[in-house]
C-alpha positions in Angstrom: 36.2 -4.7 7.8 33.3 -4.7 9.7 31.9 -1.8 8.6 32.4 -2.8 5.7 31.1 -5.6 5.3 27.7 -4.0 7.3 28.0 -1.5 4.0 27.6 -4.0 1.8 24.9 -6.2 3.3 23.1 -2.2 3.6 23.2 -1.8 0.2 22.3 -5.3 -1.4 18.9 -5.3 1.4 18.2 -1.1 -0.1 19.2 -3.4 -3.7 15.9 -5.8 -2.9 13.9 -3.5 -1.4 14.1 -1.6 -5.0 12.4 -4.1 -6.5 8.5 -3.5 -6.9 8.0 -7.5 -5.6 9.3 -7.3 -2.0 9.7 -10.5 0.2 8.5 -11.6 3.7 12.2 -11.4 4.6 13.2 -8.2 2.4 10.8 -6.0 4.6 11.6 -6.6 8.0 15.6 -6.2 7.4 14.6 -2.9 6.0 11.6 -1.8 7.7 13.4 0.5 10.4 14.5 2.7 7.4 13.9 6.5 7.9 12.5 6.9 4.5 10.8 3.9 3.8 6.8 4.0 4.7 4.4 0.8 5.0 0.9 1.2 4.3 -1.8 -1.5 5.5 -4.5 -1.0 2.3 -7.0 -3.1 4.7 -10.9 -1.3 6.1 -9.3 0.1 9.5 -11.3 -2.5 11.1 -9.0 -5.1 9.8 -5.9 -3.0 10.8 -6.6 -2.0 14.2 -6.9 -5.7 15.1 -3.7 -7.1 14.0 -1.3 -5.1 12.0 2.8 -5.6 10.8 4.5 -3.1 13.4 5.3 0.6 12.0 2.4 0.7 9.2 0.0 3.3 9.1 -3.6 2.9 7.8 -4.6 4.2 4.3 -7.9 1.9 3.5 -7.5 1.6 -0.6 -11.6 2.6 -0.6 -11.3 5.7 0.1 -9.4 6.5 -2.9 -12.9 5.9 -4.7 -15.8 8.4 -4.7 -18.1 5.1 -5.9 -20.1 7.9 -7.9 -21.2 8.1 -10.6 -20.3 4.3 -10.6 -18.9 2.4 -8.0 -14.6 2.2 -7.7 -14.7 6.3 -9.7 -11.2 7.5 -8.5 -11.3 11.1 -6.9 -9.5 13.3 -8.6 -5.3 13.7 -8.4 -5.3 16.6 -6.2 -7.4 14.7 -3.3 -6.0 11.4 -4.2 -2.7 13.6 -3.3 -4.1 15.2 0.4 -5.3 12.0 0.8 -0.9 10.3 1.1 0.1 13.4 2.0 -2.3 14.3 5.3 -0.9 10.6 6.4 2.5 11.6 6.3 2.8 10.3 2.4 5.0 11.8 -0.3 7.2 11.0 -3.7 10.0 11.4 -1.4 9.0 8.0 0.1 10.4 4.0 -0.2 6.6 2.8 0.0 5.5 -0.8 0.2 2.4 -2.0 1.0 0.3 -4.6 1.3 -3.5 -6.1 1.9 -5.4 -9.5 2.5 -5.4 -10.6 -1.2 -3.0 -8.3 -3.5 -6.7 -6.8 -5.2 -6.5 -4.2 -2.9 -2.6 -3.1 -2.8 -2.8 -3.3 -6.2 -5.0 -0.6 -6.6 -3.0 2.3 -4.5 0.0 1.5 -6.1 -1.4 2.1 -9.5 -3.1 4.7 -7.8 -0.2 5.7 -6.3 1.9 5.5 -9.7 -0.9 7.7 -11.4 0.1 10.6 -8.7 3.7 10.5 -9.4 5.1 8.5 -6.7 8.4 6.6 -8.4 9.3 4.3 -5.2 6.7 2.1 -4.9 6.3 -1.7 -3.9 4.1 -4.2 -2.4 4.6 -6.7 0.4 4.4 -10.5 -1.9 2.5 -12.3 0.4 0.3 -9.2 2.2 -0.4 -10.4 5.8 -0.9 -13.5 5.3 2.9 -14.0 4.8 4.0 -11.4 7.7 2.0 -13.2 10.4 3.2 -16.8 8.9 7.1 -16.2 9.3 6.1 -14.3 12.8 7.4 -11.2 12.1 6.7 -8.1 14.5 2.6 -7.9 14.7 0.6 -5.2 16.9 -2.7 -3.4 17.5 -1.6 -0.2 18.0 -1.7 2.1 15.5 1.1 3.6 13.6 0.3 7.8 13.2 2.7 10.4 11.2 3.0 14.2 11.2 1.8 15.5 7.8 3.4 16.5 4.6 2.1 17.6 1.1 2.8 17.9 -2.4 1.2 18.3 -5.9 0.4 15.4 -8.1 2.3 14.6 -11.0 -0.6 12.7 -12.7 1.1 9.9 -15.4 -1.9 10.6 -18.1 -0.3 7.5 -19.8 -1.3 4.8 -17.1 -4.7 5.8 -17.8 -7.6 4.7 -20.2 -11.1 6.4 -20.0 -13.9 5.4 -21.7 -13.6 7.2 -24.5 -10.5 5.9 -25.3 -11.3 2.0 -25.3 -13.7 3.1 -27.7 -11.6 4.8 -29.5 -9.2 1.5 -29.6 -11.8 -1.0 -30.0 -11.0 -2.0 -34.0 -7.0 -1.1 -33.4 -5.7 -4.0 -33.5 -2.7 -3.1 -31.9 -4.6 -3.4 -29.2 -5.3 -5.5 -26.5 -7.8 -5.8 -24.5 -7.9 -7.8 -21.0 -10.8 -8.6 -18.7 -9.6 -9.9 -15.6 -13.2 -10.5 -13.6 -14.2 -13.8 -12.9 -15.1 -16.1 -16.1 -18.5 -16.0 -15.3 -18.6 -12.5 -15.2 -17.2 -12.6 -18.2 -19.6 -14.2 -20.1 -22.1 -12.5 -19.0 -20.9 -9.5 -20.6 -17.5 -7.4 -21.8 -16.0 -5.4 -23.6 -16.1 -5.7 -28.0 -13.2 -8.5 -28.1 -11.0 -8.5 -25.2 -9.7 -12.1 -23.6 -10.8 -13.4 -20.1 -8.1 -13.9 -18.1 -9.6 -14.0 -14.6 -7.5 -12.3 -11.2 -6.1 -16.4 -10.1 -2.4 -15.1 -9.6 -1.6 -15.6 -6.5 -0.5 -19.5 -5.6 -2.1 -21.4 -1.8 0.2 -19.7 0.3 -0.9 -15.7 -1.2 1.5 -15.3 -2.5 2.3 -14.6 -6.4 2.5 -17.2 -8.8 6.1 -17.8 -10.6 7.2 -15.5 -13.3 7.1 -18.5 -15.8 3.6 -19.8 -14.5 2.4 -16.2 -15.2 4.3 -15.9 -18.4 2.3 -18.9 -20.0 -1.2 -17.2 -18.5 -0.8 -14.1 -20.0 0.4 -16.2 -23.7 -2.7 -14.8 -25.4 -1.8 -11.0 -24.7 1.4 -10.1 -26.9 4.2 -7.8 -25.6 4.5 -5.8 -29.0 0.5 -4.3 -28.6 -1.1 -1.4 -25.9 -2.5 -3.7 -23.5 -5.5 -2.3 -21.7 -6.6 -4.1 -18.3 -9.6 -3.6 -16.9 -12.2 -5.5 -14.3 -15.7 -4.3 -12.1 -14.1 -1.3 -11.1 -11.0 -1.1 -11.5 -9.3 -3.2 -8.2 -8.4 -6.5 -9.4 -7.6 -5.0 -12.8 -4.4 -2.8 -10.8 -3.3 -5.9 -9.4 -3.5 -7.7 -13.0 -1.6 -4.2 -14.1 1.0 -4.1 -11.7 1.9 -8.2 -12.5 2.0 -7.3 -16.2 4.3 -4.1 -16.6 6.0 -5.4 -13.2 6.9 -8.8 -13.3 6.2 -9.4 -17.0 7.8 -6.2 -18.0 5.3 -5.7 -20.5 6.1 -1.9 -21.9 2.8 -0.6 -22.5 0.2 -1.3 -20.1 -2.9 0.3 -19.1 -5.5 0.8 -16.4 -9.1 1.4 -17.4 -9.9 2.7 -14.2 -13.5 3.2 -14.4 -14.5 -0.9 -15.7 -16.8 -2.5 -16.9 -18.5 -0.8 -13.8 -18.3 2.8 -16.5 -18.2 0.9 -19.7 -21.7 -0.4 -18.2 -23.1 2.9 -16.8 
């Protein structure tokens, strides 16, 4: 009877972790699963001060070349090499965290773009884990290298030419996720300003009902193209739209306003 109960509990935990946004309690119960990898997307300097025990470090900034403009993504092949060299492949379950969710959101979008299927974000990030007094360490974790070929999902990406082709389309809505002051200083076409103010005071994502109100000016039956300055906050907005609010047709303009104004 105890074995049956334990099996039910493990199945429940696995189902919970299959969600794209996981809580601290859900992660702490599943963190020792052999196929699960936790990625700290902060800079190495932050990771080495303290991090979730068992997490590896891949700085989200390493995913960009920053040439010819800030935020330019590396090639799909180079992105795959970064994850594979750190022991991560699409065979793994992955949970990502950072400080505010933005870097984790960027990494989430990149991983889904190159073919990862089971990727989640930690709600509340490092702050929530620390506040819950879950295991932390200064000791880095290193995994044996893996290998895989990227399987690019081109439907997630909007290029500058694609955005230009949709400027006059009644079926497309542009969402600018930069601060209101940046939007006022200059934006793309008839883009709607929805600043990336999606977290509560405790750094956790706001409730779905509140998020739905924030995005009420964005119809679900239209194609949505999200951008910001360099693609990072836009990636987090992409995550919210697709996984929390279930918008069916969302793209990220990865080059964002840096590329547009270049």
